[in-house]
C-alpha positions in Angstrom: -83.3 -59.5 -53.0 -80.0 -60.7 -52.0 -79.4 -57.5 -50.1 -82.3 -58.8 -47.8 -81.3 -62.1 -47.6 -77.5 -61.0 -46.7 -78.6 -58.4 -44.2 -81.5 -61.7 -42.2 -78.4 -64.2 -42.2 -76.3 -61.4 -40.0 -79.9 -60.4 -38.4 -80.0 -64.2 -37.3 -75.6 -64.9 -37.1 -76.3 -62.5 -33.3 -78.8 -64.0 -33.0 -77.7 -67.4 -32.6 -74.3 -66.1 -30.7 -76.4 -64.3 -28.3 -78.5 -67.4 -27.4 -75.1 -69.2 -27.0 -74.3 -69.7 -23.2 -72.0 -67.7 -21.4 -70.1 -71.0 -20.3 -69.5 -71.4 -24.1 -68.0 -68.1 -24.3 -65.8 -68.5 -21.9 -64.3 -72.3 -23.4 -64.3 -70.4 -26.7 -61.9 -67.7 -25.9 -59.9 -70.1 -23.2 -59.5 -72.0 -26.3 -58.3 -68.8 -28.2 -61.4 -68.8 -30.1 -62.0 -65.3 -30.1 -57.9 -63.6 -29.7 -57.0 -61.4 -32.4 -53.2 -63.0 -31.6 -51.4 -66.2 -30.1 -48.5 -65.8 -28.1 -46.3 -68.1 -26.4 -42.9 -67.1 -24.9 -39.3 -69.3 -25.4 -36.7 -68.7 -22.9 -32.9 -69.2 -24.1 -30.8 -70.2 -21.4 -26.8 -71.1 -21.1 -24.0 -71.3 -18.7 -20.3 -70.0 -19.5 -18.4 -71.8 -17.2 -15.7 -70.3 -15.3 -12.2 -71.1 -17.2 -8.6 -70.2 -17.2 -6.6 -70.4 -20.6 -2.8 -69.8 -21.1 -0.8 -69.4 -24.7 3.3 -69.7 -24.4 4.9 -67.3 -22.8 7.6 -64.8 -24.7 10.5 -62.9 -23.3 10.0 -59.1 -22.8 13.4 -58.3 -21.7 17.0 -60.3 -20.0 20.5 -59.6 -19.0 22.9 -62.0 -18.9 20.1 -64.5 -19.5 17.8 -66.4 -22.4 14.2 -67.8 -22.4 13.1 -70.4 -24.3 9.5 -71.5 -24.2 7.9 -74.9 -24.7 4.5 -73.9 -25.7 2.0 -73.8 -22.6 3.3 -76.2 -20.6 6.1 -73.4 -20.0 9.6 -72.5 -21.1 13.2 -72.6 -19.5 15.2 -69.8 -18.9 19.1 -70.2 -19.2 21.8 -67.7 -17.2 23.8 -67.2 -20.2 27.5 -66.5 -17.5 26.6 -67.7 -13.5 29.2 -67.4 -12.3 32.3 -64.7 -12.7 35.3 -67.0 -13.9 37.7 -65.2 -12.0 35.7 -65.0 -8.3 33.5 -68.0 -8.7 30.6 -65.6 -7.8 27.8 -65.1 -9.0 26.8 -62.8 -11.7 23.3 -60.8 -11.5 21.0 -62.0 -14.1 17.5 -61.1 -14.7 14.5 -62.0 -17.5 11.0 -60.6 -18.1 8.8 -63.5 -19.3 5.6 -62.5 -20.8 2.3 -65.2 -20.8 -0.8 -64.3 -22.3 -4.0 -65.2 -20.1 -7.7 -65.1 -20.6 -9.9 -65.6 -17.7 -13.4 -65.7 -17.5 -14.4 -64.9 -13.4 -12.8 -64.0 -10.5 -9.4 -65.8 -10.3 -5.8 -66.6 -8.5 -2.4 -66.2 -9.6 0.3 -68.8 -7.3 3.4 -69.0 -8.0 5.7 -71.4 -6.1 9.5 -72.5 -6.5 10.5 -75.9 -6.3 14.1 -75.4 -4.8 13.8 -72.3 -2.9 16.0 -70.8 -5.8 19.5 -72.1 -7.9 20.4 -75.2 -6.0 23.4 -76.8 -7.0 22.4 -80.8 -8.3 23.2 -83.0 -5.1 23.8 -79.9 -3.1 22.3 -78.1 -0.7 21.7 -74.7 1.4 24.6 -73.5 3.1 28.5 -73.4 3.4 30.8 -75.2 2.5 34.2 -74.4 3.4 33.2 -70.7 2.4 31.3 -71.7 -0.7 27.7 -71.5 -1.1 25.8 -73.8 -3.6 22.1 -72.5 -3.1 21.4 -69.0 -4.4 17.8 -67.8 -3.9 16.2 -64.5 -6.2 13.8 -62.3 -6.5 10.3 -63.0 -8.4 7.8 -60.3 -9.0 3.9 -61.1 -11.0 2.4 -57.8 -12.8 -1.5 -58.5 -13.8 -4.2 -56.7 -14.9 -2.6 -53.6 -12.8 -1.7 -55.6 -9.7 1.9 -56.6 -8.6 3.1 -58.9 -6.5 7.1 -59.0 -5.8 8.7 -61.5 -2.8 11.8 -63.9 -2.9 12.1 -67.7 -4.5 12.9 -69.0 -0.4 9.3 -68.4 1.0 8.1 -71.0 2.7 4.6 -69.1 1.2 3.7 -69.1 -2.2 3.4 -66.0 -4.2 -0.7 -65.5 -4.6 -2.5 -62.6 -6.2 -6.2 -62.6 -5.8 -8.0 -60.9 -9.4 -12.0 -60.7 -8.1 -13.0 -60.3 -11.5 -12.3 -61.5 -15.6 -9.2 -60.5 -17.0 -7.4 -60.8 -20.4 -3.8 -59.6 -21.4 -0.1 -60.5 -20.5 0.7 -61.9 -17.0 4.7 -61.3 -16.2 7.0 -62.8 -14.1 10.5 -61.4 -13.6 13.2 -62.7 -12.2 16.4 -61.4 -11.0 19.4 -62.7 -9.6 21.6 -60.4 -7.7 24.6 -62.7 -7.4 26.4 -63.5 -4.5 29.3 -62.5 -2.0 30.6 -66.0 -1.8 32.1 -68.1 -4.3 29.9 -70.9 -5.7 30.4 -74.7 -6.0 31.0 -75.9 -9.4 28.0 -77.6 -10.7 25.3 -78.0 -12.3 22.4 -75.4 -10.8 18.7 -75.3 -11.5 14.9 -74.2 -10.3 11.3 -74.6 -10.8 8.9 -71.7 -10.6 5.1 -73.3 -10.7 2.5 -71.0 -11.9 -0.9 -72.0 -11.6 -3.9 -70.2 -12.3 -7.0 -70.9 -10.9 -10.5 -69.4 -12.0 -13.7 -69.1 -9.2 -16.2 -71.9 -9.6 
């Protein structure tokens, strides 16, 4: 008798389901009653802002010059023997500084001289009784396979455009060729401003 009772119950259930309105079936399906699995999609999104970062530079090579890093803000190049003690003419000097850089987007590297060259404190470009107190020099940028060379007295900064992200060592070469005329005694200086700007 038990098998029959179970059979009747199953048959009755089928009959009841068959008698339910079609609208009720649709509602149950919409509520997930008849679905074998439930699914929901969650999207995870984020934005990496464009940025360029630099680390303290170090000297890669030098001749008659030295480099002292002051951290991420820059450093100081000191010319060992700027003027020949016998002729007072400027001696050749050069230094290569390498700066670790990371940029995660397209970016631009610019280099500008504050004085346009080595300028004597209180002096000005031009000659004074055959002596000079201003001396331009050559600068070069080498970054991610691109190089750019110019002189410190250019009216516009050196500008290197990079169309994609890059990381590595930005190399800055500074070369003083010397002078044919003697130098006025005094303290000479210039400031090179290097700016790395990420594209928005």
